C-alpha positions in Angstrom: 104.2 78.9 121.6 102.2 78.1 118.4 99.4 80.5 119.5 102.0 83.4 120.2 103.5 82.9 116.8 99.7 83.1 115.3 99.2 86.5 117.2 102.7 87.9 115.6 101.8 86.8 112.3 98.3 88.4 112.3 100.0 91.6 113.5 102.4 91.4 110.9 99.7 90.9 107.9 97.7 93.7 109.4 100.2 96.3 109.2 101.2 95.2 105.6 97.5 95.4 104.5 97.1 98.8 106.2 100.3 100.2 104.4 99.6 99.1 101.0 96.2 100.4 101.4 97.5 103.8 102.3 100.0 103.5 99.2 97.1 102.8 96.9 95.4 105.9 98.2 98.3 108.0 97.3 97.7 106.9 93.8 100.9 104.5 93.6 100.9 101.7 91.0 99.9 98.2 92.2 102.9 96.6 90.5 105.2 99.4 92.1 104.0 98.4 95.5 104.2 95.0 95.2 107.3 94.9 93.3 108.8 97.0 96.1 107.5 94.7 98.7 108.9 91.9 97.6 112.2 93.2 96.7 112.8 94.8 100.1 111.3 91.6 101.7 114.0 89.5 100.1 116.6 92.0 101.0 115.5 91.7 104.9 115.7 88.1 105.0 119.0 88.0 103.2 120.4 90.7 105.8 118.9 88.5 108.6 120.8 85.4 107.1 124.0 87.1 107.0 123.9 89.1 110.3 122.7 85.8 112.1 125.6 84.0 110.5 123.4 81.3 109.3 124.3 79.6 106.0 122.0 79.6 102.8 120.8 75.9 103.2 119.0 75.1 100.0 117.7 71.6 98.6 115.6 71.1 95.4 112.5 70.6 96.9 113.0 73.9 99.1 113.9 75.8 96.2 110.9 74.6 93.9 108.3 75.4 96.7 109.7 78.6 97.4 109.7 79.7 93.7 106.4 78.5 93.2 105.1 80.3 96.3 107.0 83.6 95.4 105.8 83.8 91.9 102.2 82.6 92.7 102.1 85.0 95.9 103.3 87.9 93.5 100.8 87.5 91.0 98.0 86.9 93.3 99.0 90.0 95.5 98.9 92.2 92.3 95.2 91.1 91.8 94.6 91.8 95.4 95.9 95.4 95.2 94.0 96.1 92.2 90.7 94.9 94.1 91.8 96.8 97.2 92.3 100.2 95.2 88.5 99.9 93.4 86.6 98.3 96.4 85.9 98.7 99.9 88.6 97.8 102.2 86.9 95.8 104.7 85.1 93.6 102.2 88.1 93.0 100.0 90.2 91.8 103.1 87.5 89.9 104.3 87.1 87.9 101.2 91.0 87.8 100.8 91.5 86.2 104.3 88.9 83.3 103.2 92.0 81.9 100.8 92.6 79.7 103.8 90.1 77.4 102.3 93.1 76.4 99.8 95.3 74.8 102.2 92.5 73.5 104.4 91.0 71.6 101.4 94.6 70.6 100.2 95.7 69.0 103.7 92.3 67.2 103.9 92.6 65.8 100.2 96.4 65.0 100.0 97.7 64.8 103.8 94.8 62.8 105.1 93.6 65.6 107.3 90.4 64.1 109.3 87.3 65.6 107.8 85.0 66.1 111.1 81.6 67.5 111.4 83.0 71.0 112.8 85.4 71.2 109.8 82.5 70.5 107.2 80.3 72.9 109.0 83.1 75.4 109.2 83.6 75.3 105.7 80.1 76.0 104.6 79.5 78.9 106.9 82.2 80.3 105.2 81.4 79.7 101.8 78.0 81.2 102.7 79.7 84.3 104.1 81.7 84.8 100.9 78.4 84.6 98.8 76.8 87.2 101.0 79.9 89.8 100.9 80.0 89.2 97.5 76.2 89.9 96.7 76.6 92.9 99.0 79.1 94.4 96.4 81.6 97.0 97.0 81.4 100.5 97.9 78.6 102.6 96.4 81.4 104.5 94.5 82.6 101.5 92.7 79.0 100.4 92.0 78.2 103.6 90.7 81.1 103.6 88.2 80.6 100.2 87.1 83.7 98.6 88.8 81.9 95.9 90.8 82.7 93.3 87.8 86.3 94.3 87.9 86.4 94.1 91.5 84.8 90.5 91.9 87.2 89.2 89.0 90.3 90.5 90.9 89.1 88.8 94.1 88.4 85.4 92.5 91.8 85.3 90.6 93.2 86.3 93.9 91.5 83.6 95.9 92.8 81.0 93.9 96.0 82.2 93.2 96.8 82.8 96.8 96.5 78.8 97.5 99.7 78.4 95.8 102.1 80.4 98.5 100.0 78.8 101.4 100.2 75.4 100.4 104.0 75.8 99.4 104.4 77.2 103.4 102.5 74.0 104.5 104.8 71.6 102.5 107.8 73.3 103.3 107.7 72.9 106.9 107.0 69.4 106.6 110.5 69.1 105.2 113.3 68.0 107.3 116.0 70.5 108.4 114.5 73.2 106.5 116.1 76.9 107.0 113.1 79.2 107.4 114.9 82.3 106.4 116.6 80.6 103.3 113.0 79.5 102.1 111.5 83.1 102.6 114.7 85.0 100.8 114.0 82.6 97.8 110.2 82.9 98.1 110.3 86.7 98.0 113.2 86.9 95.3 111.0 84.9 93.0 108.1 87.3 93.7 110.3 90.1 93.0 111.8 88.8 89.7 108.1 88.5 88.5 107.3 92.1 89.1 110.9 93.3 88.0 110.4 91.6 84.5 106.7 92.9 84.6 108.2 96.7 85.1 110.9 96.4 82.9 108.5 95.4 80.1 106.3 98.2 80.8 109.3 100.5 81.0 108.2 101.5 84.7 110.7 102.7 87.4 110.2 102.4 91.2 109.2 106.0 92.5 110.8 106.8 95.9 107.5 107.0 97.5 106.7 103.2 96.3 110.0 102.1 97.9 109.1 103.9 101.3 105.6 102.3 101.4 107.1 99.0 100.2 109.8 99.2 103.1 107.4 99.2 105.8 104.9 96.9 104.1 107.7 94.4 103.6 108.8 94.6 107.2 105.0 93.4 108.0 105.3 90.7 105.3 108.3 88.9 106.4 107.2 89.1 110.0 103.7 87.5 109.2 105.2 85.1 106.9 108.1 84.1 109.5 105.7 83.6 112.1 103.2 81.7 110.1 105.9 79.2 109.4 106.9 79.1 112.9 103.1 78.2 113.8 103.0 75.4 111.3 105.8 73.9 112.7 103.5 73.3 115.9 99.9 73.4 114.8 97.9 71.5 112.0 97.0 73.6 108.7 93.4 73.7 109.5 94.0 75.4 113.0 96.9 77.8 111.8 95.6 79.2 108.6 91.8 79.9 109.5 93.1 81.6 112.9 95.7 83.7 110.8 93.2 84.9 108.7 90.5 85.7 111.6 92.6 88.9 112.9 92.8 90.8 109.5 89.3 90.6 109.0 88.2 92.2 112.2 91.0 94.9 111.9 89.6 95.6 108.2 86.2 96.3 109.6 87.6 98.4 112.3 90.0 100.4 110.2 87.2 100.7 107.5 84.7 102.4 109.4 87.3 104.5 111.8 90.0 105.3 109.5 88.8 105.0 105.8 85.3 106.1 106.5 83.7 103.4 104.3 80.0 102.3 104.5 79.4 98.4 104.7 75.8 97.1 103.6 74.3 94.9 106.4 74.3 91.8 104.4 78.1 92.1 104.0 78.4 92.4 108.0 76.4 89.2 108.2 78.6 87.6 105.9 81.6 88.5 107.7 79.8 86.9 111.1 79.4 83.5 109.0 82.8 83.7 108.0 84.0 84.3 111.4 81.7 81.6 112.8 83.0 79.1 110.4 86.8 79.9 111.1 86.0 79.5 114.8 84.6 76.1 114.2 87.3 75.0 112.1 89.8 76.2 114.9 87.7 74.1 117.5 87.9 71.0 115.3 
């Protein structure tokens, strides 16, 4: 069942990224989109808890992990959307999906995951892929308008901040008797509060169009996160996170070429191939 959960998680994340890209192309603010996503995702989780008759089962470790994951994830996704708005869809998604290195390295250092030759080689290939993709740059439009440096800064911030919710997920499933929906409810609620505070400080309101895109993206995000947690209950982190990120990379390239009509430099394609090769090696390990 672990591999089925991985496939379902990938489908959820691909749907979420695609909807958020469409929203950004409509001129919607990244904060509005992300705030809507987190708020509606927390509502979906609470609704599932109520309709299923499950009790809100909270312990202090679960609450702390959920808050850290939600707040960190919200800030990371804000930077991600900024990068997605000004850069290439395929390249942005590709680098974003390389963030699985965070929980993989964390599990090796703190949870005594064995560092095999395949794991080491896989990580090196992925790092090489990230460098090639970054050097290839973003879309020609971004380069001409001098936005490449901003795009790269947003991606680097996203890369490291995304490690917080990923490590939070891996740590949460290690706790006994955790209610996954309760954990997700607090996670999304914490993220929603971060963006509600930001929007209030900026005196911004959520437009209906942002809520519409947020509602669709939230469904994909809830599905992706829930099935990620389910997969982590049966498979190790160095398998779950690399595999769960490979699907969006492939989907991003296909959607970039077929739907968004973007051009990608050959070096970036080679970087993506190296990244995928590294993911495969980590999976085989």
